[in-house]
Each structure stands twice: as structure tokens, then as C-alpha cells.
C-alpha positions as a Markdown table, in Angstrom:
| # | Residue | x | y | z |
|---|---|---|---|---|
| 1 | Met | -39.4 | -33.9 | 17.3 |
| 2 | Thr | -37.7 | -33.6 | 13.9 |
| 3 | Pro | -36.5 | -36.7 | 12.1 |
| 4 | Pro | -32.7 | -37.1 | 12.1 |
| 5 | Asn | -32.4 | -36.8 | 8.3 |
| 6 | Ala | -34.5 | -33.6 | 8.1 |
| 7 | Pro | -32.6 | -30.7 | 6.4 |
| 8 | Ala | -31.7 | -27.8 | 8.5 |
| 9 | Pro | -34.0 | -24.8 | 8.1 |
| 10 | Arg | -32.7 | -22.1 | 5.8 |
| 11 | Thr | -32.2 | -18.6 | 7.2 |
| 12 | Asp | -33.1 | -15.5 | 5.3 |
| 13 | Ala | -29.4 | -14.7 | 5.0 |
| 14 | Thr | -28.7 | -18.1 | 3.4 |
| 15 | Val | -31.6 | -17.7 | 1.0 |
| 16 | Arg | -30.4 | -14.2 | 0.0 |
| 17 | Ala | -26.8 | -15.5 | -0.5 |
| 18 | Thr | -28.0 | -18.3 | -2.7 |
| 19 | Arg | -30.1 | -16.0 | -4.8 |
| 20 | Leu | -27.2 | -13.6 | -5.1 |
| 21 | Arg | -24.9 | -16.4 | -6.3 |
| 22 | Leu | -27.5 | -17.5 | -8.9 |
| 23 | Ala | -28.0 | -13.9 | -10.1 |
| 24 | Gln | -24.2 | -13.5 | -10.4 |
| 25 | Arg | -24.0 | -16.7 | -12.5 |
| 26 | Ala | -26.9 | -15.5 | -14.7 |
| 27 | Leu | -25.2 | -12.2 | -15.2 |
| 28 | Asp | -21.9 | -13.8 | -16.1 |
| 29 | Arg | -23.7 | -16.0 | -18.7 |
| 30 | Leu | -25.4 | -13.0 | -20.1 |
| 31 | Phe | -22.1 | -11.1 | -20.5 |
| 32 | Arg | -20.4 | -14.2 | -22.1 |
| 33 | Ser | -23.3 | -14.5 | -24.6 |
| 34 | Met | -22.9 | -10.9 | -25.9 |
| 35 | Pro | -21.9 | -10.6 | -29.5 |
| 36 | Leu | -18.3 | -9.8 | -30.3 |
| 37 | Arg | -19.0 | -6.2 | -31.2 |
| 38 | Gly | -20.7 | -5.5 | -27.8 |
| 39 | Arg | -17.9 | -7.2 | -25.9 |
| 40 | Ala | -15.3 | -5.2 | -27.8 |
| 41 | Arg | -17.2 | -1.9 | -27.1 |
| 42 | Leu | -17.4 | -2.8 | -23.3 |
| 43 | Gly | -13.8 | -3.9 | -23.3 |
| 44 | Leu | -12.6 | -0.7 | -25.0 |
| 45 | Phe | -14.4 | 1.5 | -22.5 |
| 46 | Met | -13.0 | -0.6 | -19.6 |
| 47 | Ala | -9.5 | -0.5 | -21.0 |
| 48 | Phe | -9.8 | 3.3 | -21.4 |
| 49 | Lys | -11.1 | 3.7 | -17.8 |
| 50 | Val | -8.4 | 1.5 | -16.3 |
| 51 | Gly | -5.5 | 3.0 | -18.3 |
| 52 | Leu | -6.5 | 6.6 | -17.7 |
| 53 | Ser | -7.4 | 6.3 | -14.0 |
| 54 | Ala | -4.2 | 4.4 | -13.2 |
| 55 | Ser | -2.0 | 6.8 | -15.3 |
| 56 | Val | -3.5 | 9.9 | -13.7 |
| 57 | Ala | -3.2 | 8.4 | -10.2 |
| 58 | Phe | 0.4 | 7.5 | -10.7 |
| 59 | Ala | 1.2 | 10.9 | -12.2 |
| 60 | Ile | -0.4 | 12.7 | -9.3 |
| 61 | Gly | 1.3 | 10.5 | -6.8 |
| 62 | His | 4.7 | 10.9 | -8.5 |
| 63 | Ala | 4.2 | 14.7 | -8.6 |
| 64 | Met | 3.4 | 14.7 | -4.9 |
| 65 | His | 6.6 | 12.8 | -4.2 |
| 66 | Thr | 5.0 | 9.9 | -2.5 |
| 67 | Glu | 7.5 | 7.2 | -1.9 |
| 68 | Gln | 5.6 | 4.5 | -3.8 |
| 69 | Ala | 3.2 | 6.2 | -6.2 |
| 70 | Phe | 2.6 | 2.8 | -7.9 |
| 71 | Trp | 0.2 | 1.9 | -5.0 |
| 72 | Ala | -2.1 | 4.7 | -6.3 |
| 73 | Ala | -2.0 | 3.2 | -9.8 |
| 74 | Ile | -2.6 | -0.3 | -8.4 |
| 75 | Ser | -5.6 | 1.0 | -6.4 |
| 76 | Ala | -7.1 | 2.6 | -9.4 |
| 77 | Val | -6.8 | -0.6 | -11.4 |
| 78 | Ala | -8.3 | -2.7 | -8.6 |
| 79 | Val | -11.2 | -0.3 | -8.0 |
| 80 | Thr | -12.2 | 0.3 | -11.7 |
| 81 | Gln | -15.1 | -2.0 | -12.7 |
| 82 | Thr | -17.3 | -2.2 | -15.8 |
| 83 | His | -20.3 | -0.5 | -14.1 |
| 84 | Tyr | -19.9 | 2.7 | -12.1 |
| 85 | Ala | -22.0 | 1.4 | -9.2 |
| 86 | Asp | -19.6 | -1.5 | -8.9 |
| 87 | Thr | -16.7 | 0.9 | -9.0 |
| 88 | Arg | -18.2 | 2.8 | -6.1 |
| 89 | Gly | -18.6 | -0.4 | -4.1 |
| 90 | Ala | -15.1 | -1.5 | -4.9 |
| 91 | Gly | -13.7 | 1.9 | -3.9 |
| 92 | Arg | -15.6 | 1.9 | -0.6 |
| 93 | Asp | -14.3 | -1.6 | 0.1 |
| 94 | Arg | -10.7 | -0.7 | -0.8 |
| 95 | Phe | -10.7 | 2.5 | 1.3 |
| 96 | Leu | -12.3 | 0.9 | 4.4 |
| 97 | Gly | -10.2 | -2.2 | 4.1 |
| 98 | Thr | -7.0 | -0.1 | 3.9 |
| 99 | Val | -8.1 | 1.9 | 7.0 |
| 100 | Ile | -8.9 | -1.2 | 9.0 |
| 101 | Gly | -5.8 | -3.0 | 7.8 |
| 102 | Gly | -3.6 | 0.0 | 8.4 |
| 103 | Val | -4.9 | 0.4 | 12.0 |
| 104 | Gly | -4.5 | -3.3 | 12.6 |
| 105 | Gly | -1.0 | -3.3 | 11.3 |
| 106 | Leu | -0.1 | -0.2 | 13.3 |
| 107 | Leu | -1.5 | -1.7 | 16.5 |
| 108 | Gly | 0.5 | -4.8 | 15.7 |
| 109 | Leu | 3.7 | -2.7 | 15.3 |
| 110 | Cys | 3.0 | -1.0 | 18.7 |
| 111 | Val | 2.7 | -4.4 | 20.4 |
| 112 | Gly | 5.6 | -6.2 | 18.7 |
| 113 | Gln | 8.2 | -6.1 | 15.9 |
| 114 | Ser | 7.8 | -6.2 | 12.1 |
| 115 | Gly | 8.1 | -9.7 | 10.7 |
| 116 | Ser | 6.7 | -11.6 | 13.6 |
| 117 | Leu | 4.7 | -14.5 | 12.3 |
| 118 | Leu | 2.5 | -14.9 | 15.4 |
| 119 | Leu | 1.8 | -11.1 | 15.5 |
| 120 | Phe | 1.0 | -11.1 | 11.8 |
| 121 | Ala | -1.4 | -14.1 | 12.2 |
| 122 | Ala | -3.2 | -12.5 | 15.2 |
| 123 | Ala | -3.5 | -9.1 | 13.4 |
| 124 | Leu | -4.8 | -10.8 | 10.3 |
| 125 | Val | -7.5 | -12.6 | 12.3 |
| 126 | Leu | -8.5 | -9.4 | 14.1 |
| 127 | Val | -8.8 | -7.2 | 11.0 |
| 128 | Thr | -10.8 | -9.8 | 9.2 |
| 129 | Leu | -13.1 | -10.1 | 12.2 |
| 130 | Ala | -13.3 | -6.3 | 12.5 |
| 131 | Cys | -14.4 | -6.0 | 8.9 |
| 132 | Trp | -17.2 | -8.6 | 9.3 |
| 133 | Leu | -18.4 | -7.0 | 12.6 |
| 134 | Ala | -18.5 | -3.6 | 10.9 |
| 135 | Asn | -20.6 | -5.1 | 8.1 |
| 136 | Val | -18.0 | -4.6 | 5.4 |
| 137 | Gly | -16.9 | -8.2 | 5.0 |
| 138 | Ser | -16.0 | -7.6 | 1.4 |
| 139 | Ala | -13.3 | -5.2 | 2.6 |
| 140 | Ala | -11.6 | -8.0 | 4.6 |
| 141 | Arg | -9.3 | -9.1 | 1.8 |
| 142 | Ile | -7.9 | -5.6 | 1.4 |
| 143 | Ala | -7.6 | -5.2 | 5.2 |
| 144 | Gly | -5.6 | -8.4 | 5.3 |
| 145 | Ile | -3.3 | -7.3 | 2.4 |
| 146 | Thr | -2.7 | -3.9 | 4.1 |
| 147 | Thr | -2.0 | -5.6 | 7.4 |
| 148 | Ala | 0.5 | -7.8 | 5.7 |
| 149 | Ile | 2.2 | -4.8 | 4.0 |
| 150 | Val | 2.4 | -2.8 | 7.3 |
| 151 | Leu | 3.7 | -5.8 | 9.4 |
| 152 | Leu | 5.9 | -7.6 | 6.9 |
| 153 | Val | 7.5 | -4.9 | 4.7 |
| 154 | Pro | 10.5 | -3.4 | 6.5 |
| 155 | Ser | 10.4 | 0.4 | 7.0 |
| 156 | Asp | 13.0 | 2.8 | 8.2 |
| 157 | Gly | 10.7 | 5.6 | 9.2 |
| 158 | Pro | 8.4 | 6.0 | 12.1 |
| 159 | Arg | 5.8 | 3.3 | 12.7 |
| 160 | Trp | 2.8 | 5.4 | 11.6 |
| 161 | Glu | 4.4 | 6.5 | 8.3 |
| 162 | Leu | 3.8 | 3.3 | 6.2 |
| 163 | Pro | 0.1 | 2.9 | 7.1 |
| 164 | Val | -0.6 | 6.7 | 6.6 |
| 165 | Met | 1.3 | 6.8 | 3.2 |
| 166 | Arg | -0.5 | 3.6 | 2.0 |
| 167 | Leu | -3.9 | 5.1 | 2.9 |
| 168 | Ala | -3.0 | 8.3 | 1.1 |
| 169 | Glu | -1.9 | 6.4 | -2.0 |
| 170 | Val | -5.0 | 4.2 | -1.9 |
| 171 | Ala | -7.3 | 7.2 | -1.4 |
| 172 | Leu | -5.7 | 8.9 | -4.4 |
| 173 | Gly | -6.1 | 5.9 | -6.7 |
| 174 | Thr | -9.6 | 5.3 | -5.5 |
| 175 | Leu | -10.6 | 9.0 | -6.1 |
| 176 | Cys | -9.0 | 8.9 | -9.6 |
| 177 | Ala | -10.9 | 5.7 | -10.5 |
| 178 | Leu | -14.2 | 7.2 | -9.2 |
| 179 | Val | -13.9 | 10.5 | -11.0 |
| 180 | Ile | -12.7 | 9.0 | -14.3 |
| 181 | Gly | -15.1 | 6.1 | -14.0 |
| 182 | Trp | -18.0 | 8.5 | -13.7 |
| 183 | Leu | -16.9 | 10.7 | -16.6 |
| 184 | Val | -16.2 | 7.7 | -18.9 |
| 185 | Thr | -19.6 | 6.1 | -17.9 |
| 186 | Arg | -21.4 | 9.2 | -19.1 |
| 187 | Leu | -19.5 | 9.0 | -22.4 |
| 188 | Glu | -20.3 | 5.3 | -22.6 |
| 189 | Asn | -24.0 | 5.9 | -22.0 |
| 190 | Arg | -24.0 | 8.4 | -24.9 |
| 191 | Val | -22.3 | 6.0 | -27.2 |
| 192 | Glu | -24.7 | 3.2 | -26.3 |
| 193 | His | -27.7 | 5.5 | -26.9 |
| 194 | Lys | -26.3 | 6.5 | -30.3 |
| 195 | Ala | -25.7 | 2.8 | -31.2 |
| 196 | Lys | -29.3 | 2.0 | -30.3 |
| 197 | Asp | -30.6 | 4.9 | -32.3 |
| 198 | Thr | -28.7 | 3.9 | -35.5 |
| 199 | Thr | -29.9 | 0.3 | -35.2 |
| 200 | Ala | -33.5 | 1.3 | -34.6 |
């Protein structure tokens, strides 16, 4: 029999989550301790990636006459990260979250009317749960945002139009962020190698 004050046993998932949080904090401290020149170089590359990917996404969306091309630009900004592997992960989360949220919002519109608070709350709970059950919990925020847009923003067209258009705009922005992020990361790696060679 265990004593009443004994701590609960830690599961592997809890240990991994704790280690991940500690690693993230250590990485944050490492970035903050970088010299100004290194931070400026990283910041310039990040600004270039964000500006270029968002501009290209908006220009393509506008040329394709999507109703709200700014969603493509917003997606490109949201997906672009300092490191390309993080950009890929954010892109996956954004796309899957948009798909799950769009489906949840569309199902909600089929059941009830746009603007219903009860329907919105139920759909939000369901899409969040769906993301976690599909092992993409990090996409739950985007799924919730997409569900909110589909269920709460009035639309004059057919019910399917808003989720499909949002998915297309998000896919465009995500694709632009991935392609431009990959190209700029290659350029960034070359600059970093040259900087190391000149200091050596």
C-alpha cells in the first residue's frame, strides 16, 4: 500500500513532455544569448523569408481571383519559421488544422445555422478532440480558428464554398512558405559557411 503523500508515478509521456519543455527553454536562452550580429543575420533572413513568401502567396491568390487572397498571405506568415524543419511542421499543422476545422465547420452548417453559439461550441470541442485523436494536437488551434471562420463569418454562397476557398488559400500560402523557406535556407546555409570560413 502506498503512503497517502507519495507522488504519483510519472508516465513516459510526462517525462518526454517535461524534457521537451526544458529543451525549448534552453534553446530560447541560447538564441537570446547570441551576439547582436548573429541575431541581425538571422532576423534579416527571417524577414526576407516572411516578406517574400507572403507577397508571392498574395500575388498568386490575387491573380487567381480568390475572394480573400489575404488568407494566403496570412498563412505564409504563420507557417514561416526560422528553421526549415519547423516551417515544415508548422505547414503540416496549418494544413491539417484547416482541413479538420473546415470539415467540422461544414458539418456544423449542415446541422444548423451560421452564428449559433451552441453549434459553434460543440463544433469547436469536436474538432479539437479530432485533432488530438488523430495525433495532430498541435493543429487543434488552427482547426478551431477555421471552424470559427466557417461557422461565424456570414457567407452568401453555398455552404461548401467558404471551407473549400479557405483550404485553397491556406494551401497556397503554406506551399509558398515551404518553397521559399527551402530556397532561402539554402542561401542562408551558404552565407553561414562563408561567415565561418572568414572567421577561421
